[in-house]
All heavy atoms as an XYZ file, in Angstrom:
903
protein
N      15.002    -40.982     20.229
C      15.421    -42.163     19.414
C      15.760    -43.358     20.308
O      16.626    -43.251     21.129
C      16.649    -41.754     18.601
C      17.042    -42.721     17.524
C      16.166    -42.555     16.273
O      15.367    -41.672     16.247
N      16.354    -43.409     15.315
N      14.970    -44.401     20.119
C      15.194    -45.600     20.876
C      16.564    -46.250     20.591
O      16.952    -46.317     19.476
C      14.088    -46.681     20.574
C      14.379    -47.943     21.251
C      12.723    -46.101     21.008
N      17.217    -46.600     21.658
C      18.492    -47.326     21.513
C      18.450    -48.542     22.418
O      18.161    -48.449     23.578
C      19.650    -46.391     21.911
C      19.889    -45.239     21.008
C      21.065    -44.403     21.386
O      21.880    -44.788     22.199
N      21.188    -43.237     20.789
N      18.728    -49.704     21.813
C      18.677    -50.965     22.499
C      20.002    -51.625     22.597
O      20.753    -51.640     21.622
C      17.699    -51.901     21.780
C      16.267    -51.433     21.682
C      15.457    -52.385     20.843
C      15.598    -51.327     23.103
N      20.303    -52.179     23.748
C      21.523    -52.943     23.929
C      21.173    -54.319     24.498
O      20.549    -54.442     25.524
C      22.477    -52.216     24.934
C      23.705    -53.046     25.180
C      22.836    -50.828     24.408
N      21.579    -55.333     23.776
C      21.353    -56.736     24.197
C      22.637    -57.303     24.793
O      23.735    -56.956     24.396
C      20.920    -57.613     23.031
C      19.625    -57.225     22.368
C      19.855    -56.861     20.946
O      20.911    -56.313     20.609
O      18.924    -57.151     20.096
N      22.489    -58.259     25.686
C      23.618    -58.965     26.247
C      23.113    -60.354     26.774
O      21.923    -60.566     26.869
C      24.240    -58.126     27.391
O      23.356    -57.984     28.446
N      24.103    -61.167     27.112
C      23.778    -62.412     27.714
C      23.935    -63.673     26.852
O      23.802    -64.797     27.328
N      24.280    -63.478     25.612
C      24.471    -64.594     24.753
C      25.750    -65.356     25.056
O      26.583    -64.891     25.849
N      25.918    -66.492     24.455
C      27.140    -67.263     24.706
C      26.974    -68.709     24.225
O      25.987    -69.061     23.600
N      27.922    -69.522     24.597
C      27.948    -70.939     24.286
C      27.471    -71.747     25.465
O      27.956    -71.534     26.603
C      29.368    -71.384     23.885
C      29.560    -72.902     23.648
C      28.728    -73.340     22.413
C      31.044    -73.179     23.418
N      26.534    -72.601     25.232
C      25.955    -73.405     26.304
C      25.673    -74.844     25.836
O      25.448    -74.986     24.665
C      24.651    -72.755     26.880
C      23.566    -72.753     25.805
C      24.170    -73.461     28.139
N      25.793    -75.809     26.697
C      25.519    -77.180     26.344
C      24.042    -77.453     26.254
O      23.237    -76.743     26.891
C      26.146    -78.107     27.351
C      27.644    -78.111     27.351
C      28.264    -79.228     28.253
O      27.571    -79.702     29.140
N      29.519    -79.512     28.052
N      23.624    -78.415     25.478
C      22.209    -78.753     25.403
C      21.703    -79.069     26.819
O      22.338    -79.691     27.610
C      22.192    -80.005     24.545
C      23.344    -79.895     23.646
C      24.449    -79.212     24.523
N      20.473    -78.562     27.038
C      19.883    -78.684     28.384
C      20.231    -77.568     29.351
O      19.604    -77.440     30.377
N      21.152    -76.711     28.938
C      21.554    -75.578     29.725
C      20.611    -74.412     29.660
O      19.593    -74.455     28.997
N      20.986    -73.325     30.356
C      20.161    -72.136     30.404
C      21.039    -70.883     30.138
O      22.201    -70.843     30.396
C      19.545    -71.972     31.816
O      18.658    -73.041     32.093
N      20.327    -69.856     29.575
C      20.915    -68.557     29.411
C      19.855    -67.526     29.694
O      18.635    -67.821     29.486
C      21.453    -68.345     27.997
C      22.764    -68.979     27.623
C      23.054    -68.740     26.144
C      23.938    -68.417     28.440
N      20.271    -66.331     30.075
C      19.348    -65.241     30.274
C      19.821    -64.042     29.444
O      20.907    -63.522     29.725
C      19.249    -64.834     31.742
C      18.142    -63.836     32.051
C      18.168    -63.445     33.496
N      16.998    -62.712     33.894
C      16.972    -61.707     34.756
N      18.143    -61.269     35.264
N      15.852    -61.121     35.102
N      18.989    -63.670     28.467
C      19.334    -62.525     27.637
C      18.703    -61.279     28.237
O      17.549    -61.318     28.784
C      18.815    -62.728     26.235
C      19.239    -64.004     25.494
C      18.688    -64.036     24.058
C      20.726    -64.196     25.547
N      19.411    -60.172     28.096
C      18.953    -58.881     28.564
C      18.830    -57.887     27.408
O      19.616    -57.981     26.479
C      19.911    -58.291     29.586
O      19.998    -59.091     30.728
N      17.861    -56.988     27.492
C      17.675    -55.937     26.505
C      17.362    -54.642     27.266
O      16.379    -54.580     27.997
C      16.492    -56.280     25.589
S      16.053    -54.978     24.408
N      18.236    -53.696     27.116
C      18.086    -52.426     27.841
C      17.917    -51.273     26.859
O      18.662    -51.194     25.858
C      19.259    -52.166     28.739
O      19.434    -53.156     29.766
N      16.983    -50.386     27.191
C      16.797    -49.181     26.403
C      17.554    -48.104     27.065
O      17.379    -47.803     28.229
C      15.307    -48.807     26.306
C      14.930    -47.916     25.156
C      15.446    -46.529     25.270
O      15.373    -45.913     26.363
O      16.066    -46.041     24.297
N      18.451    -47.403     26.325
C      19.397    -46.456     26.924
C      19.187    -44.982     26.633
O      19.927    -44.157     27.136
C      20.839    -46.861     26.499
O      20.940    -46.789     25.061
C      21.144    -48.272     26.938
N      18.224    -44.682     25.836
C      18.008    -43.269     25.429
C      17.051    -42.505     26.371
O      17.003    -41.256     26.260
C      17.501    -43.133     23.987
O      16.164    -43.534     23.910
N      16.318    -43.246     27.200
C      15.456    -42.585     28.149
C      13.977    -42.398     27.706
O      13.277    -41.698     28.334
N      13.572    -43.144     26.649
C      12.150    -43.030     26.261
C      11.322    -43.641     27.356
O      11.812    -44.420     28.231
C      11.920    -43.765     24.934
C      12.725    -43.075     23.821
C      12.204    -45.254     24.998
N       9.985    -43.431     27.293
C       9.101    -44.032     28.268
C       8.887    -45.487     27.889
O       8.129    -45.775     26.969
C       7.764    -43.294     28.336
C       8.019    -41.816     28.690
C       6.849    -43.914     29.400
C       6.786    -40.934     28.641
N       9.569    -46.376     28.599
C       9.629    -47.791     28.226
C       8.255    -48.426     28.163
O       7.979    -49.258     27.314
C      10.539    -48.499     29.206
C      10.980    -49.825     28.817
C      11.972    -50.014     27.811
C      10.484    -50.985     29.434
C      12.408    -51.242     27.447
C      10.950    -52.256     29.039
C      11.876    -52.363     28.030
N       7.369    -48.020     29.048
C       6.051    -48.600     29.135
C       5.205    -48.276     27.928
O       4.089    -48.862     27.775
C       5.339    -48.185     30.411
O       5.186    -46.790     30.440
N       5.622    -47.420     27.077
C       4.916    -47.001     25.883
C       5.254    -47.884     24.687
O       4.898    -47.524     23.567
C       5.095    -45.532     25.541
C       4.496    -44.610     26.541
N       4.466    -43.209     26.374
C       3.815    -44.791     27.698
C       3.861    -42.655     27.387
N       3.474    -43.559     28.213
N       5.911    -48.953     24.929
C       6.374    -49.798     23.894
C       6.088    -51.330     24.134
O       6.190    -51.761     25.277
C       7.919    -49.653     23.715
C       8.343    -48.301     23.220
C       8.433    -47.250     24.048
C       8.660    -48.095     21.855
C       8.834    -46.021     23.620
C       9.054    -46.852     21.375
C       9.130    -45.799     22.313
O       9.508    -44.613     21.815
N       5.742    -52.003     23.024
C       5.781    -53.443     23.061
C       7.237    -53.894     22.962
O       8.075    -53.215     22.361
C       4.961    -54.013     21.874
C       3.583    -53.682     21.782
C       3.081    -52.805     20.791
C       2.648    -54.215     22.710
C       1.728    -52.489     20.760
C       1.299    -53.907     22.618
C       0.876    -53.033     21.661
O      -0.453    -52.730     21.590
N       7.498    -55.130     23.453
C       8.867    -55.633     23.421
C       8.796    -57.081     22.904
O       7.878    -57.805     23.256
C       9.433    -55.612     24.847
C      10.920    -55.432     25.052
C      11.744    -56.490     24.419
C      11.352    -54.053     24.539
N       9.737    -57.422     22.025
C       9.741    -58.782     21.524
C      11.192    -59.248     21.338
O      12.113    -58.429     21.138
C       9.021    -58.830     20.203
N      11.356    -60.535     21.388
C      12.606    -61.213     21.041
C      12.379    -61.981     19.770
O      11.431    -62.676     19.635
C      13.091    -62.102     22.150
C      13.666    -61.437     23.317
C      12.988    -61.160     24.491
C      14.990    -60.977     23.532
N      13.805    -60.472     25.370
C      15.065    -60.398     24.795
C      16.133    -60.978     22.691
C      16.233    -59.839     25.280
C      17.303    -60.420     23.202
C      17.355    -59.854     24.487
N      13.313    -61.804     18.808
C      13.354    -62.522     17.599
C      14.681    -63.310     17.517
O      15.617    -62.997     18.250
C      13.271    -61.607     16.373
C      11.895    -61.046     16.095
C      11.313    -60.076     16.889
C      11.158    -61.532     15.002
C      10.115    -59.563     16.636
C       9.888    -60.995     14.713
C       9.381    -60.019     15.546
O       8.136    -59.518     15.294
N      14.734    -64.275     16.623
C      15.994    -64.957     16.377
C      16.142    -65.299     14.924
O      15.173    -65.398     14.199
C      16.159    -66.236     17.223
C      15.153    -67.342     16.884
C      15.348    -68.518     17.858
N      14.383    -69.585     17.546
C      14.247    -70.661     18.361
N      14.878    -70.753     19.517
N      13.410    -71.626     18.009
N      17.440    -65.425     14.512
C      17.703    -65.768     13.139
C      18.919    -66.639     13.066
O      19.983    -66.330     13.591
C      17.954    -64.460     12.316
C      18.082    -64.772     10.818
C      18.032    -63.515     10.046
O      18.297    -62.391     10.517
N      17.704    -63.628      8.753
N      18.725    -67.792     12.458
C      19.802    -68.717     12.207
C      20.302    -68.590     10.745
O      19.558    -68.082      9.948
C      19.301    -70.172     12.407
O      18.723    -70.374     13.663
N      21.583    -68.986     10.529
C      22.078    -68.862      9.149
C      21.185    -69.496      8.115
O      20.776    -70.673      8.293
C      23.441    -69.509      9.249
C      23.854    -69.378     10.658
C      22.546    -69.519     11.476
N      20.893    -68.817      7.063
C      20.055    -69.392      5.996
C      18.570    -69.420      6.285
O      17.796    -69.962      5.458
N      18.151    -68.930      7.438
C      16.734    -68.922      7.753
C      16.217    -67.484      7.987
O      16.988    -66.590      8.203
C      16.506    -69.756      9.076
C      16.838    -71.204      8.924
C      16.413    -71.976     10.163
C      16.671    -73.490     10.040
N      16.256    -74.209     11.261
N      14.906    -67.396      7.901
C      14.292    -66.077      8.122
C      14.228    -65.778      9.610
O      14.232    -66.696     10.475
C      12.822    -66.112      7.539
C      12.787    -66.066      6.056
C      11.389    -65.873      5.559
O      10.410    -66.199      6.224
N      11.229    -65.138      4.459
N      14.230    -64.507      9.923
C      14.090    -64.090     11.339
C      12.692    -64.479     11.800
O      11.724    -64.302     11.083
C      14.330    -62.605     11.438
C      14.491    -62.105     12.835
C      14.949    -60.651     12.881
N      16.299    -60.476     12.309
C      16.985    -59.330     12.386
N      16.426    -58.267     12.956
N      18.195    -59.267     11.846
N      12.658    -65.079     13.007
C      11.349    -65.513     13.519
C      11.092    -64.945     14.906
O      12.012    -64.737     15.736
C      11.340    -67.043     13.611
C      12.343    -67.675     14.535
C      12.186    -69.193     14.675
O      11.158    -69.752     14.187
O      13.060    -69.799     15.318
N       9.835    -64.731     15.187
C       9.403    -64.241     16.489
C       9.524    -65.367     17.550
O       9.052    -66.454     17.311
C       7.996    -63.737     16.400
C       7.371    -63.261     17.745
C       8.070    -62.035     18.257
C       5.860    -62.958     17.531
N      10.193    -65.033     18.634
C      10.369    -65.992     19.731
C       9.338    -65.740     20.821
O       8.662    -66.665     21.290
C      11.789    -65.936     20.308
C      11.914    -66.817     21.504
C      12.800    -66.322     19.215
N       9.264    -64.498     21.255
C       8.371    -64.128     22.335
C       8.056    -62.651     22.265
O       8.840    -61.841     21.768
C       8.996    -64.431     23.679
N       6.881    -62.291     22.790
C       6.389    -60.926     22.733
C       5.735    -60.560     24.076
O       5.110    -61.468     24.727
C       5.338    -60.809     21.648
C       4.661    -59.516     21.497
N       3.578    -59.129     22.225
C       5.015    -58.388     20.751
C       3.212    -57.881     21.930
N       4.047    -57.435     21.028
N       5.932    -59.337     24.528
C       5.328    -58.949     25.756
C       4.753    -57.547     25.652
O       5.404    -56.661     25.091
C       6.391    -59.032     26.936
C       5.725    -58.831     28.303
C       7.528    -58.087     26.741
C       6.638    -59.296     29.452
N       3.569    -57.367     26.206
C       2.944    -56.010     26.158
C       3.451    -55.170     27.282
O       4.225    -55.618     28.165
C       1.412    -56.174     26.227
O       1.077    -56.662     27.588
C       0.823    -57.117     25.221
N       3.033    -53.942     27.276
C       3.480    -52.993     28.369
C       2.986    -53.404     29.742
O       3.606    -53.109     30.772
C       3.057    -51.571     28.034
O       1.602    -51.525     27.930
N       1.885    -54.216     29.740
C       1.355    -54.699     31.013
C       1.814    -56.156     31.288
O       1.207    -56.845     32.134
C      -0.159    -54.629     31.014
O      -0.693    -55.283     29.900
N       2.825    -56.631     30.516
C       3.462    -57.900     30.743
C       2.608    -59.117     30.376
O       2.860    -60.205     30.935
C       3.968    -58.026     32.181
O       5.013    -57.092     32.444
N       1.746    -58.947     29.384
C       1.067    -60.130     28.842
C       2.026    -60.701     27.764
O       2.452    -59.978     26.842
C      -0.255    -59.729     28.194
C      -1.300    -59.315     29.240
O      -1.460    -60.027     30.254
N      -1.965    -58.216     29.013
N       2.344    -61.967     27.919
C       3.344    -62.560     27.034
C       2.779    -63.654     26.122
O       1.812    -64.350     26.515
C       4.425    -63.206     27.935
N       3.322    -63.735     24.957
C       3.036    -64.844     24.020
C       4.355    -65.410     23.516
O       5.343    -64.724     23.493
C       2.184    -64.378     22.843
O       2.853    -63.290     22.182
C       0.811    -63.904     23.344
N       4.282    -66.662     23.080
C       5.509    -67.370     22.698
C       5.287    -68.161     21.399
O       4.213    -68.623     21.116
C       5.910    -68.393     23.795
C       6.187    -67.698     25.119
C       5.208    -67.544     26.086
C       7.474    -67.257     25.411
C       5.457    -66.928     27.305
C       7.750    -66.643     26.585
C       6.759    -66.486     27.530
O       6.989    -65.839     28.717
N       6.393    -68.356     20.704
C       6.388    -69.328     19.541
C       6.197    -70.719     20.145
O       6.682    -71.019     21.213
C       7.682    -69.222     18.814
N       5.542    -71.540     19.373
C       5.288    -72.907     19.857
C       6.609    -73.659     20.153
O       6.632    -74.461     21.057
C       4.516    -73.678     18.787
C       3.093    -73.264     18.697
O       2.595    -72.632     19.624
O       2.439    -73.597     17.647
N       7.654    -73.354     19.412
C       8.881    -74.072     19.596
C       9.586    -73.765     20.930
O      10.506    -74.550     21.323
C       9.856    -73.721     18.440
O      10.074    -72.318     18.406
N       9.221    -72.676     21.613
C       9.865    -72.354     22.858
C       8.916    -72.329     24.067
O       9.377    -72.130     25.197
C      10.584    -70.974     22.797
C      11.476    -70.942     21.581
C       9.562    -69.806     22.744
N       7.655    -72.610     23.836
C       6.683    -72.598     24.925
C       7.100    -73.613     25.978
O       7.478    -74.731     25.692
C       5.299    -72.935     24.415
C       4.561    -71.809     23.801
C       3.114    -72.232     23.381
C       2.430    -71.064     22.698
N       1.122    -71.515     22.143
N       7.035    -73.156     27.244
C       7.436    -73.991     28.386
C       8.893    -74.040     28.647
O       9.292    -74.539     29.724
N       9.669    -73.461     27.810
C      11.169    -73.432     28.017
C      11.669    -71.977     28.175
O      12.620    -71.768     28.944
C      11.865    -74.111     26.842
C      11.540    -75.531     26.594
C      12.421    -76.188     25.555
N      12.328    -75.561     24.275
C      13.320    -74.995     23.582
N      14.562    -75.046     24.113
N      13.155    -74.471     22.374
N      11.078    -71.028     27.460
C      11.508    -69.663     27.480
C      10.491    -68.805     28.239
O       9.267    -69.065     28.140
C      11.663    -69.104     26.077
C      12.843    -69.686     25.299
C      13.512    -70.778     25.727
C      13.164    -69.070     24.077
C      14.584    -71.341     24.984
C      14.238    -69.558     23.350
C      14.914    -70.672     23.792
N      10.971    -67.776     28.910
C      10.138    -66.831     29.614
C      10.614    -65.398     29.286
O      11.785    -65.099     29.526
C      10.135    -67.086     31.089
O       9.722    -68.446     31.384
C       9.157    -66.120     31.817
N       9.690    -64.562     28.831
C       9.979    -63.178     28.602
C       9.405    -62.317     29.720
O       8.298    -62.574     30.162
C       9.449    -62.714     27.217
C       9.868    -61.269     26.911
C       7.904    -62.839     27.177
C       9.531    -60.845     25.472
N      10.185    -61.406     30.210
C       9.741    -60.501     31.272
C      10.265    -59.106     30.997
O      11.126    -58.877     30.141
C      10.321    -60.970     32.650
O      11.744    -61.038     32.578
C       9.731    -62.280     33.066
N       9.702    -58.164     31.701
C      10.133    -56.795     31.530
C       9.960    -56.049     32.817
O       9.162    -56.424     33.684
C       9.374    -56.049     30.382
C       7.868    -55.847     30.692
C       7.154    -55.313     29.531
N       7.520    -53.914     29.183
C       7.245    -53.325     28.060
N       6.565    -53.995     27.110
N       7.535    -52.055     27.859
N      10.725    -54.971     33.008
C      10.618    -54.076     34.142
C      10.637    -52.666     33.541
O      11.658    -52.132     33.096
C      11.751    -54.256     35.109
C      11.549    -53.479     36.384
O      11.004    -52.292     36.300
O      11.889    -53.926     37.486
N       9.489    -51.991     33.540
C       9.358    -50.672     32.911
C      10.177    -49.617     33.690
O      10.664    -48.660     33.071
C       7.909    -50.281     32.833
C       7.116    -51.100     31.877
O       7.693    -51.649     30.856
N       5.836    -51.304     32.091
N      10.349    -49.831     34.963
C      11.147    -48.830     35.730
C      12.643    -48.924     35.412
O      13.375    -47.946     35.437
C      10.935    -49.071     37.251
C       9.540    -48.708     37.756
C       9.323    -49.101     39.163
N       9.501    -50.548     39.323
C       9.497    -51.172     40.496
N       9.305    -50.519     41.615
N       9.638    -52.521     40.552
N      13.059    -50.169     35.032
C      14.468    -50.334     34.700
C      14.703    -50.176     33.189
O      15.863    -50.272     32.733
C      14.944    -51.715     35.137
C      14.977    -51.942     36.648
C      15.590    -53.268     36.999
O      16.611    -53.662     36.462
N      14.959    -54.009     37.905
N      13.609    -49.986     32.427
C      13.717    -49.934     30.973
C      14.455    -51.104     30.414
O      15.330    -50.969     29.554
C      14.435    -48.624     30.595
O      13.702    -47.486     30.935
N      14.072    -52.259     30.919
C      14.762    -53.450     30.525
C      13.792    -54.657     30.339
O      12.733    -54.621     30.919
C      15.823    -53.866     31.543
O      16.875    -52.913     31.608
N      14.247    -55.627     29.558
C      13.503    -56.815     29.374
C      14.477    -57.962     29.312
O      15.649    -57.799     29.045
C      12.687    -56.788     28.055
N      13.952    -59.146     29.531
C      14.833    -60.310     29.600
C      14.165    -61.536     28.920
O      12.929    -61.584     28.830
C      15.065    -60.737     31.060
C      15.789    -59.658     31.835
C      17.122    -59.449     31.979
C      15.198    -58.564     32.567
N      17.380    -58.342     32.740
C      16.211    -57.794     33.119
C      13.858    -58.173     32.845
C      15.987    -56.652     33.884
C      13.603    -57.035     33.524
C      14.644    -56.287     34.059
N      14.969    -62.442     28.453
C      14.497    -63.679     27.945
C      15.228    -64.787     28.659
O      16.454    -65.006     28.409
C      14.714    -63.791     26.416
C      14.129    -65.018     25.743
C      12.602    -64.987     25.791
C      14.589    -65.163     24.329
N      14.528    -65.455     29.528
C      15.100    -66.629     30.270
C      14.912    -67.867     29.417
O      13.789    -68.168     29.058
C      14.460    -66.791     31.598
C      14.923    -68.011     32.387
C      16.397    -67.859     32.833
O      16.766    -66.798     33.292
N      17.154    -68.945     32.706
N      15.996    -68.497     29.049
C      15.947    -69.612     28.168
C      16.451    -70.881     28.912
O      17.612    -70.934     29.312
C      16.816    -69.387     26.913
C      16.452    -68.150     26.201
S      17.331    -67.882     24.635
C      18.995    -67.712     25.257
N      15.580    -71.859     29.101
C      15.926    -73.069     29.799
C      15.815    -74.228     28.839
O      15.165    -74.143     27.758
C      14.979    -73.314     30.977
C      15.101    -72.189     31.997
O      16.189    -71.599     32.232
N      13.986    -71.869     32.657
N      16.414    -75.360     29.232
C      16.331    -76.595     28.434
C      16.711    -76.310     26.962
O      16.015    -76.745     26.037
C      14.919    -77.234     28.522
O      14.556    -77.467     29.830
N      17.817    -75.664     26.802
C      18.200    -75.222     25.454
C      18.543    -76.423     24.578
O      19.097    -77.431     25.053
C      19.362    -74.226     25.530
C      18.989    -72.809     25.931
C      20.169    -72.056     26.432
C      18.330    -72.120     24.753
N      18.239    -76.274     23.294
C      18.459    -77.300     22.294
C      19.363    -76.773     21.246
O      19.438    -75.529     21.013
C      17.122    -77.757     21.681
C      16.050    -78.178     22.655
C      14.739    -78.460     21.946
C      13.640    -78.866     22.917
N      12.352    -79.141     22.212
N      20.061    -77.637     20.497
C      20.934    -77.117     19.414
C      20.145    -76.311     18.413
O      20.720    -75.326     17.862
C      21.437    -78.467     18.804
C      21.450    -79.438     19.901
C      20.241    -79.103     20.746
N      18.904    -76.607     18.161
C      18.100    -75.833     17.196
C      17.752    -74.448     17.720
O      17.181    -73.640     16.999
C      16.829    -76.595     16.805
C      15.970    -77.075     17.985
C      16.273    -78.549     18.301
O      17.442    -78.940     18.349
O      15.288    -79.254     18.574
N      18.044    -74.131     18.983
C      17.906    -72.766     19.502
C      19.074    -71.872     19.130
O      19.027    -70.671     19.380
C      17.731    -72.788     21.015
C      16.492    -73.499     21.459
O      15.464    -73.294     20.834
O      16.560    -74.248     22.506
N      20.110    -72.465     18.539
C      21.282    -71.654     18.124
C      20.895    -70.618     17.084
O      20.284    -70.939     16.077
C      22.359    -72.606     17.561
O      22.821    -73.473     18.590
C      23.519    -71.799     17.024
N      21.193    -69.371     17.398
C      20.807    -68.263     16.525
C      21.326    -66.982     17.083
O      21.782    -66.888     18.257
C      19.300    -68.194     16.404
N      21.269    -65.933     16.281
C      21.404    -64.602     16.789
C      20.059    -64.128     17.285
O      19.025    -64.288     16.577
C      21.852    -63.627     15.693
C      23.352    -63.659     15.552
O      24.116    -63.373     16.459
N      23.832    -64.021     14.340
N      20.029    -63.626     18.511
C      18.739    -63.195     19.157
C      18.707    -61.665     19.174
O      19.684    -61.018     19.592
C      18.668    -63.780     20.564
C      18.284    -65.256     20.540
C      19.176    -66.200     20.141
C      17.000    -65.607     20.934
C      18.835    -67.550     20.111
C      16.622    -66.943     20.979
C      17.572    -67.910     20.558
O      17.177    -69.214     20.546
N      17.543    -61.117     18.730
C      17.410    -59.680     18.592
C      16.267    -59.216     19.465
O      15.167    -59.810     19.500
C      17.111    -59.300     17.160
C      18.216    -59.694     16.179
C      18.276    -60.927     15.572
C      19.252    -58.757     15.923
C      19.272    -61.268     14.709
C      20.273    -59.102     15.012
C      20.272    -60.343     14.447
O      21.300    -60.706     13.590
N      16.426    -58.082     20.071
C      15.375    -57.414     20.843
C      14.759    -56.371     19.924
O      15.451    -55.714     19.127
C      16.037    -56.754     22.039
S      14.943    -55.818     23.088
N      13.465    -56.234     20.006
C      12.765    -55.218     19.195
C      11.736    -54.457     20.021
O      10.961    -55.092     20.725
C      12.080    -55.877     17.972
C      11.498    -54.869     16.993
C      10.751    -55.557     15.868
N       9.384    -55.777     16.225
C       8.386    -56.073     15.365
N       8.693    -56.178     14.100
N       7.177    -56.279     15.760
N      11.742    -53.191     19.901
C      10.755    -52.374     20.572
C       9.847    -51.677     19.557
O      10.349    -51.155     18.587
C      11.423    -51.249     21.435
C      11.867    -51.757     22.784
S      12.671    -50.425     23.786
C      11.282    -49.304     23.994
N       8.544    -51.733     19.776
C       7.593    -51.142     18.916
C       6.707    -50.203     19.658
O       6.123    -50.652     20.710
C       6.705    -52.213     18.214
O       7.547    -53.174     17.566
C       5.807    -51.592     17.180
N       6.553    -48.952     19.253
C       5.672    -48.078     20.022
C       4.185    -48.430     20.001
O       3.730    -48.963     18.981
C       5.935    -46.690     19.360
C       6.439    -47.016     18.008
C       7.145    -48.316     18.119
N       3.534    -48.194     21.099
C       2.085    -48.393     21.063
C       1.450    -47.457     20.060
O       1.923    -46.360     19.841
C       1.456    -48.106     22.491
C       2.114    -48.872     23.684
C       1.370    -48.449     24.901
C       2.067    -50.343     23.447
N       0.370    -47.894     19.430
C      -0.233    -47.069     18.372
C       0.591    -47.171     17.099
O       0.933    -48.271     16.675
N       0.969    -46.078     16.544
C       1.733    -46.068     15.283
C       3.187    -45.786     15.584
O       3.591    -45.308     16.629
C       1.155    -44.990     14.350
O       1.336    -43.720     14.943
N       4.017    -46.126     14.572
C       5.465    -45.890     14.678
C       6.244    -47.101     14.263
O       5.759    -48.260     14.307
N       7.461    -46.879     13.854
C       8.341    -47.920     13.373
C       9.025    -48.629     14.526
O       9.376    -47.969     15.541
C       9.345    -47.383     12.391
C       8.830    -46.811     11.070
C       9.926    -46.191     10.299
C       8.104    -47.894     10.288
N       9.301    -49.926     14.399
C      10.048    -50.617     15.470
C      11.512    -50.268     15.432
O      12.055    -49.874     14.402
C       9.790    -52.060     15.126
C       9.553    -52.108     13.669
C       8.883    -50.833     13.349
N      12.172    -50.525     16.549
C      13.633    -50.384     16.620
C      14.188    -51.703     17.003
O      13.731    -52.389     17.926
C      14.044    -49.343     17.681
O      13.496    -48.069     17.273
C      15.554    -49.237     17.810
N      15.297    -52.105     16.336
C      15.948    -53.358     16.572
C      17.305    -53.156     17.320
O      18.009    -52.206     17.069
C      16.282    -54.088     15.248
C      15.063    -54.580     14.530
C      14.376    -53.839     13.573
C      14.484    -55.838     14.604
N      13.338    -54.611     13.103
C      13.399    -55.853     13.723
C      14.728    -56.990     15.356
C      12.545    -56.949     13.537
C      13.896    -58.100     15.153
C      12.830    -58.065     14.285
N      17.639    -54.098     18.211
C      18.960    -54.107     18.717
C      19.891    -54.805     17.746
O      19.476    -55.293     16.679
N      21.182    -54.810     18.096
C      22.182    -55.398     17.166
C      22.295    -56.900     17.276
O      22.960    -57.579     16.437
C      23.539    -54.736     17.453
C      23.527    -53.262     17.113
C      24.949    -52.672     17.290
C      24.950    -51.201     16.838
N      26.271    -50.570     16.994
N      21.700    -57.472     18.323
C      21.682    -58.944     18.450
C      22.758    -59.480     19.388
O      23.805    -58.799     19.623
N      22.490    -60.671     19.879
C      23.452    -61.383     20.713
C      23.396    -62.849     20.313
O      22.306    -63.393     20.068
C      23.177    -61.175     22.223
O      24.193    -61.811     22.974
C      21.794    -61.764     22.634
N      24.581    -63.469     20.187
C      24.656    -64.854     19.651
C      24.470    -65.855     20.761
O      25.157    -65.817     21.751
C      25.949    -65.044     18.950
C      26.232    -66.420     18.366
C      25.211    -66.751     17.284
C      27.608    -66.529     17.771
N      23.562    -66.807     20.493
C      23.410    -67.988     21.369
C      23.754    -69.237     20.582
O      23.237    -69.474     19.523
C      21.950    -68.080     21.830
C      21.703    -69.353     22.583
C      21.590    -66.859     22.717
N      24.714    -69.967     21.135
C      25.158    -71.238     20.490
C      24.959    -72.354     21.469
O      25.461    -72.326     22.598
C      26.653    -71.114     20.059
N      24.227    -73.342     21.037
C      23.943    -74.534     21.916
C      24.611    -75.755     21.297
O      24.225    -76.178     20.198
C      22.431    -74.780     22.048
C      22.170    -75.910     23.057
C      21.705    -73.490     22.517
N      25.588    -76.194     21.949
C      26.420    -77.291     21.403
C      27.179    -78.035     22.502
O      27.543    -77.419     23.506
C      27.413    -76.742     20.405
O      28.241    -77.783     19.879
N      27.374    -79.319     22.281
C      28.141    -80.112     23.255
C      29.571    -80.143     22.800
O      30.421    -80.726     23.483
C      27.561    -81.521     23.358
O      27.482    -82.109     22.095
């Protein structure tokens, strides 16, 4: 059973940076999963921010391209979201999601709050 723990959220001023972490703690074979970061702001639907394959091919939402970078280390069973040039509209709860290759249901983390404000 996949278990995800996110960390790294907090309050940051516009233009600042944060690095979110997502660690899988149950011991599954991390490389057998896709990894993605989503975010959800109050009153809005959860949206995909970035996605990375097991071989580290990454894709991004247009709103974060050039500012955010998703990475993973299969040996550490961890993934990260480096967020630079943060804007107030990036304020949201950020969630990590793991999806098994082939078939299977995804697993969500509990989220970490990012607040961008002066």
